[in-house]
C-alpha positions as CSV (number, residue, x, y, z in Angstrom):
1,M,-0.1,0.0,0.0
2,L,1.5,3.6,-0.7
3,P,1.6,6.1,1.8
4,V,0.1,9.2,1.7
5,K,2.2,11.8,0.1
6,T,2.1,15.2,-1.2
7,F,3.4,16.7,-4.2
8,R,3.8,20.1,-5.2
9,I,4.6,22.2,-8.3
10,P,4.3,25.6,-9.2
11,N,0.4,26.7,-10.6
12,T,1.8,26.8,-13.9
13,V,5.0,26.1,-15.9
14,I,5.4,27.1,-19.1
15,T,8.3,25.7,-21.5
16,G,9.6,25.8,-24.9
17,S,12.2,28.5,-26.5
18,G,10.8,31.5,-26.8
19,S,8.6,31.0,-23.7
20,S,10.4,33.7,-21.7
21,K,8.6,36.5,-24.3
22,Q,5.2,35.4,-22.5
23,V,5.8,37.1,-19.3
24,G,4.0,40.2,-19.5
25,E,0.9,38.1,-20.6
26,E,1.1,36.1,-17.5
27,C,1.9,39.2,-14.9
28,Q,-1.6,40.7,-17.0
29,K,-3.6,37.6,-16.1
30,L,-2.4,37.8,-12.7
31,N,-3.7,41.2,-12.7
32,L,0.0,42.1,-11.5
33,K,0.9,46.0,-12.4
34,K,4.3,46.4,-11.1
35,A,7.6,43.8,-11.1
36,L,10.7,44.0,-9.2
37,I,13.3,42.1,-11.6
38,V,15.7,40.7,-9.6
39,T,18.8,39.5,-11.8
40,D,22.7,40.0,-11.8
41,Q,24.5,43.0,-13.6
42,N,25.7,40.5,-16.4
43,Q,22.5,40.1,-17.5
44,V,21.7,43.4,-17.9
45,K,25.3,43.9,-19.7
46,L,24.6,41.1,-22.0
47,G,21.4,42.6,-23.1
48,M,19.8,39.5,-21.8
49,L,16.2,41.6,-20.1
50,A,15.2,42.7,-23.3
51,G,13.2,39.9,-24.1
52,V,11.1,39.8,-20.9
53,T,10.9,43.6,-20.3
54,E,9.7,44.2,-23.8
55,S,7.1,41.3,-23.2
56,L,6.3,43.4,-19.7
57,Q,6.2,46.8,-21.6
58,R,4.0,45.4,-24.3
59,N,1.5,44.4,-21.8
60,D,1.5,47.5,-19.6
61,V,3.2,46.2,-16.5
62,H,5.8,48.3,-15.0
63,Y,9.1,47.4,-13.5
64,A,12.0,48.2,-11.7
65,I,15.5,46.3,-11.7
66,Y,17.6,45.0,-8.7
67,D,20.6,43.6,-10.3
68,G,22.6,43.6,-7.1
69,V,22.7,39.3,-6.9
70,N,26.7,39.2,-8.2
71,T,27.8,36.3,-6.3
72,E,25.5,33.4,-4.4
73,P,23.0,35.0,-2.8
74,V,23.4,36.3,0.9
75,A,21.2,37.8,3.4
76,E,22.5,41.3,2.9
77,Y,21.0,40.9,-1.5
78,V,17.4,40.5,0.5
79,R,17.4,43.6,2.3
80,E,18.6,45.3,-0.6
81,G,16.0,43.9,-2.3
82,L,13.4,44.0,0.2
83,E,14.1,48.0,-0.2
84,A,13.9,48.3,-4.0
85,F,10.5,46.3,-3.8
86,R,9.0,48.5,-1.3
87,G,10.9,51.7,-2.3
88,N,9.2,51.1,-6.1
89,G,6.0,50.4,-5.2
90,C,5.8,46.7,-6.8
91,D,3.5,43.8,-6.3
92,C,5.1,41.1,-8.0
93,L,8.8,39.6,-8.8
94,L,10.5,38.3,-11.8
95,A,13.5,36.5,-11.0
96,F,15.8,36.3,-13.9
97,G,18.9,34.4,-14.1
98,G,20.7,31.5,-12.5
99,G,19.7,29.9,-9.0
100,S,21.3,33.1,-6.9
101,P,18.7,35.4,-8.4
102,M,16.0,33.1,-7.8
103,D,16.6,32.3,-4.3
104,T,17.0,35.7,-3.8
105,A,13.6,36.9,-5.5
106,K,12.0,33.8,-3.0
107,A,13.1,35.5,0.0
108,I,12.5,39.2,-0.8
109,S,8.6,37.7,-1.9
110,V,8.1,36.2,1.8
111,L,9.8,39.3,3.6
112,A,7.3,41.7,1.9
113,T,4.7,40.1,3.8
114,N,6.0,38.6,6.7
115,P,8.3,40.1,10.0
116,G,11.7,40.2,10.5
117,S,14.6,38.9,8.8
118,I,15.4,36.6,6.2
119,E,18.1,34.4,9.3
120,D,14.6,34.7,11.6
121,Y,12.9,32.0,9.1
122,M,16.0,29.4,8.4
123,G,14.8,26.1,8.4
124,L,11.3,24.4,7.6
125,G,7.8,25.4,7.9
126,K,8.8,28.8,9.5
127,I,7.0,31.0,7.3
128,P,3.6,32.2,8.6
129,E,2.1,34.0,5.4
130,R,2.1,33.6,1.5
131,G,4.5,36.1,-0.2
132,R,3.9,38.2,-2.9
133,P,3.7,36.5,-6.2
134,V,7.4,35.2,-8.1
135,I,7.5,34.8,-11.7
136,A,10.7,32.6,-12.6
137,V,12.7,32.6,-15.5
138,P,16.2,30.5,-15.3
139,T,18.7,31.2,-17.6
140,T,20.8,28.1,-16.2
141,A,20.0,24.4,-16.6
142,G,20.8,23.5,-12.9
143,T,19.1,24.7,-9.7
144,G,15.8,24.1,-10.5
145,S,14.9,26.6,-7.8
146,E,12.0,28.0,-10.3
147,V,9.8,24.7,-9.4
148,T,10.7,24.4,-5.7
149,P,9.9,25.5,-2.1
150,F,13.2,26.4,-1.1
151,T,15.7,29.0,-1.0
152,I,19.3,29.2,0.6
153,I,20.7,31.9,2.1
154,T,24.0,32.4,3.2
155,D,24.5,34.4,6.7
156,T,28.1,35.9,6.1
157,R,28.4,36.8,10.0
158,R,28.1,33.1,10.8
159,D,28.8,31.4,7.8
160,V,26.4,29.4,7.6
161,K,24.3,28.7,4.2
162,M,20.6,28.3,5.6
163,L,18.3,26.0,3.9
164,I,14.6,27.9,4.5
165,G,11.8,25.7,2.8
166,S,8.1,26.4,3.1
167,P,5.4,25.7,0.7
168,F,4.9,29.8,0.4
169,L,8.4,29.8,-1.1
170,M,6.9,28.1,-4.5
171,P,7.1,30.3,-7.3
172,E,3.6,31.2,-8.7
173,I,5.0,30.7,-12.7
174,A,7.9,29.0,-13.9
175,I,9.1,29.9,-17.5
176,V,11.8,27.5,-18.9
177,D,12.9,29.3,-22.2
178,P,16.3,27.2,-23.3
179,Q,17.4,30.1,-25.5
180,L,18.7,32.0,-22.6
181,T,21.0,29.4,-21.8
182,V,22.6,29.8,-25.5
183,L,25.6,32.2,-24.1
184,L,26.4,30.4,-21.1
185,P,30.2,29.6,-21.1
186,P,31.2,25.8,-20.9
187,D,32.0,26.0,-17.2
188,I,29.2,27.1,-16.0
189,T,27.0,24.8,-18.1
190,A,28.8,22.2,-16.8
191,A,28.5,22.8,-13.2
192,T,25.1,23.7,-13.3
193,G,24.5,21.0,-15.4
194,I,26.2,18.6,-12.8
195,D,23.8,20.1,-10.0
196,A,21.2,18.9,-12.0
197,L,22.2,15.7,-11.7
198,T,23.1,15.5,-8.3
199,H,19.3,16.7,-7.6
200,A,17.7,14.0,-10.1
201,I,20.2,11.1,-8.6
202,E,19.8,12.2,-4.9
203,A,15.9,12.7,-5.1
204,Y,15.6,8.8,-6.6
205,V,17.6,7.0,-4.0
206,S,16.1,9.8,-1.6
207,V,14.9,7.5,1.7
208,K,11.5,10.2,0.9
209,A,11.4,9.3,-2.5
210,Q,7.9,8.3,-4.3
211,A,6.6,7.0,-7.2
212,M,5.8,10.2,-8.8
213,S,9.1,12.2,-8.1
214,D,10.8,8.5,-9.7
215,V,9.4,9.6,-12.8
216,F,10.8,12.7,-13.0
217,C,14.3,11.4,-11.5
218,L,14.5,8.8,-14.2
219,A,13.7,10.8,-16.8
220,A,16.1,13.9,-15.9
221,I,18.9,11.1,-15.6
222,E,18.4,10.6,-19.1
223,L,18.0,13.8,-20.3
224,I,20.8,15.4,-18.7
225,A,23.2,12.1,-18.9
226,G,22.5,11.6,-22.6
227,N,22.9,15.5,-23.5
228,L,24.8,17.6,-21.0
229,Q,28.0,16.9,-22.3
230,Q,27.2,18.2,-25.8
231,A,25.9,21.4,-24.7
232,W,29.1,22.0,-22.8
233,A,30.9,21.0,-26.1
234,D,28.7,23.5,-28.5
235,G,26.6,25.7,-26.6
236,K,24.9,26.6,-29.9
237,N,23.7,23.2,-30.0
238,L,20.0,24.2,-28.9
239,E,18.9,20.4,-28.8
240,A,21.1,19.4,-26.4
241,R,20.5,22.8,-24.6
242,E,16.9,22.0,-24.9
243,K,17.1,18.8,-23.5
244,T,19.9,19.3,-20.8
245,M,17.3,22.2,-19.3
246,M,14.5,19.9,-19.4
247,G,16.3,17.2,-17.3
248,S,17.0,20.5,-14.9
249,L,13.3,21.4,-14.8
250,M,12.4,17.8,-13.7
251,A,14.9,17.3,-11.5
252,G,14.0,20.2,-9.8
253,I,10.7,18.9,-9.6
254,A,11.9,15.7,-8.1
255,F,14.0,16.8,-5.5
256,S,11.6,19.4,-4.5
257,N,9.2,16.7,-3.2
258,S,11.5,14.0,-2.2
259,S,14.6,15.5,-0.9
260,V,18.4,15.7,-1.6
261,A,20.4,13.7,0.5
262,L,24.2,13.4,1.6
263,V,25.8,15.5,-1.1
264,H,24.0,18.2,-0.6
265,G,24.7,18.5,2.7
266,M,28.5,18.3,2.0
267,A,28.3,20.8,-0.4
268,R,26.7,23.7,1.5
269,P,29.7,24.0,4.2
270,I,32.2,23.7,1.1
271,G,30.2,27.2,-0.4
272,A,29.8,28.7,3.3
273,Y,34.1,28.4,4.4
274,F,35.3,28.0,0.7
275,H,32.9,30.1,-1.2
276,V,32.8,27.4,-4.1
277,R,29.8,27.7,-6.3
278,H,27.0,25.4,-5.2
279,G,27.2,22.9,-8.7
280,A,31.1,23.1,-8.7
281,S,30.7,21.6,-4.6
282,N,27.8,19.3,-5.8
283,A,29.9,17.8,-8.5
284,A,33.4,17.3,-6.5
285,L,31.3,15.3,-4.0
286,L,29.0,13.1,-6.8
287,G,31.1,10.2,-7.5
288,T,32.9,9.8,-4.3
289,V,29.1,9.9,-2.4
290,M,27.8,7.6,-4.8
291,E,30.6,5.2,-4.5
292,F,30.1,5.1,-0.5
293,S,25.9,5.3,-0.9
294,L,25.6,2.8,-3.0
295,E,25.6,-0.5,-1.0
296,G,22.6,0.8,1.1
297,N,20.3,0.6,-2.0
298,P,21.9,-1.0,-5.3
299,T,18.6,-1.6,-6.7
300,R,18.2,2.1,-7.3
301,Y,21.7,3.0,-8.2
302,A,21.8,0.0,-10.9
303,R,18.4,1.5,-12.1
304,I,20.4,5.1,-12.4
305,A,23.0,3.2,-14.1
306,E,20.0,1.8,-16.6
307,A,18.5,5.6,-17.0
308,M,22.4,6.6,-18.3
309,G,22.1,4.6,-21.4
310,L,24.9,1.7,-19.4
311,N,24.5,-1.9,-21.0
312,I,24.4,-3.6,-17.7
313,G,23.4,-7.0,-19.0
314,G,24.8,-10.0,-16.7
315,L,25.8,-7.9,-14.0
316,S,24.7,-7.7,-10.2
317,E,22.7,-5.4,-9.1
318,L,25.7,-3.9,-7.3
319,E,28.3,-4.1,-10.5
320,A,25.7,-1.8,-12.5
321,A,25.5,0.3,-9.3
322,R,29.1,0.8,-9.4
323,R,29.2,1.0,-13.2
324,G,27.0,4.1,-12.8
325,A,29.1,5.8,-9.8
326,G,31.8,5.6,-12.5
327,A,29.9,6.8,-15.1
328,V,29.1,9.2,-13.5
329,K,32.8,10.4,-12.3
330,K,34.2,9.6,-16.1
331,L,31.3,12.4,-16.9
332,I,32.4,15.0,-14.4
333,K,36.2,14.7,-15.9
334,D,35.2,14.9,-19.3
335,I,33.6,18.1,-18.6
336,R,36.5,19.5,-16.9
337,I,35.3,20.0,-13.6
338,P,37.7,19.8,-10.9
339,S,38.0,18.0,-7.4
340,L,38.0,20.0,-4.5
341,R,41.5,20.4,-4.7
342,G,41.2,22.1,-8.0
343,L,38.7,24.4,-6.9
344,G,41.2,26.0,-5.0
345,V,40.3,24.7,-1.6
346,A,43.3,24.9,0.8
347,K,44.4,21.1,2.1
348,A,45.2,22.2,5.5
349,K,42.1,24.8,6.3
350,L,39.8,22.0,4.9
351,D,41.5,19.5,7.5
352,Q,41.2,22.2,10.3
353,L,37.2,22.8,9.9
354,A,36.6,19.2,8.0
355,P,35.2,18.4,11.8
356,K,32.9,21.4,12.0
357,M,32.0,20.8,8.5
358,S,30.5,17.3,9.1
359,E,28.6,18.4,11.9
360,A,26.8,21.4,9.6
361,A,26.3,18.8,6.8
362,I,24.3,16.7,9.6
363,A,22.3,19.5,10.9
364,S,21.4,20.4,7.7
365,G,19.2,17.5,7.9
366,S,20.0,16.3,4.4
367,P,22.2,13.4,5.1
368,A,19.5,11.4,7.2
369,N,17.7,11.0,3.3
370,N,20.3,9.5,2.4
371,P,20.2,5.5,1.6
372,R,23.3,4.7,3.6
373,Q,23.5,6.6,6.7
374,A,27.3,8.5,7.3
375,T,28.6,9.0,10.9
376,R,30.5,12.0,11.6
377,E,33.8,10.2,11.0
378,E,32.8,8.8,7.7
379,I,32.1,12.5,6.3
380,I,35.6,13.8,7.6
381,E,36.7,11.0,5.5
382,L,34.3,11.8,2.0
383,Y,35.7,15.0,2.2
384,K,39.2,14.2,2.1
385,V,38.9,11.6,-0.4
386,A,36.8,13.7,-2.6
387,Y,39.7,16.7,-2.0
388,G,42.1,14.0,-4.1
389,E,40.3,13.1,-6.7
């Protein structure tokens, strides 16, 4: 008998090349009058906003721009964005960019209707009221933030990446336009793509996995594993971009309903202490953590190998699972994502901080979803292994 499960996605999901030019029509349907566009300076300089601003103007929707999200999201960006939202009399947010602008916009949204600061809401289920509507338009194929009820904001005073989760953080509309990813450089394509693959793999092996999320996981793994390297090698390969971005979208839907696991728990302290971008942190850990975890559920890891298109005929489940982990490590190497060492993580500092980082990983709650539970000492060892690979 299937247990009772809840499955959440945005009210509207729009996909396809050129779909971002429909944002004005969608605002009009919701009777929204003025949007705060939350983005970064690169998007503005490259002219990436032209399609969405023209659509807003065409539909008599006014807008202001906050383009201060130029690193991974920190609490200060949320405070600045909230001031811009209120000062310009906005009634909705248009998140345009990668995971950082989207996470920042979601945090601004709920602070527009709830008291206090974003630090007050660290954890799950602590936001009392629904925020202002968010329309999320991703320009990377990776984070899945456009379809999740989570935001991750760094508290720089404590060097803590705060995971904040609430149904009120779910965007109202997600518009997924692969044309917006064509200009991404190869390193960003690689890191965000492996971030999405990590979402799909961890959601599938999570102890919170459910029947509906499984469908999205396996489809996402097939799409990303089969197309990421082509999108990385030739950014103008629109078919590969479309399939990778669809995989990212599906992976986001999957993990927002079945959660992530040990990789994400371990990655957050790397970002907090060493300021390594989230996707690269995940990529540096994914293969190592898969090899550690696969004995906890070899059936599921074998199915991952099959979804990646590997020939597992005649292999035991454990052998197939190991082949899948090896293929993931090869993909990461082929698209030139470095190890922790190559990402500039200092060995002496890692050794010093590893005990504290392992405690922070466990405290995040994500490792509890892993099919094989890791002790504090095992997590410390996994950091060491990932550093050297």
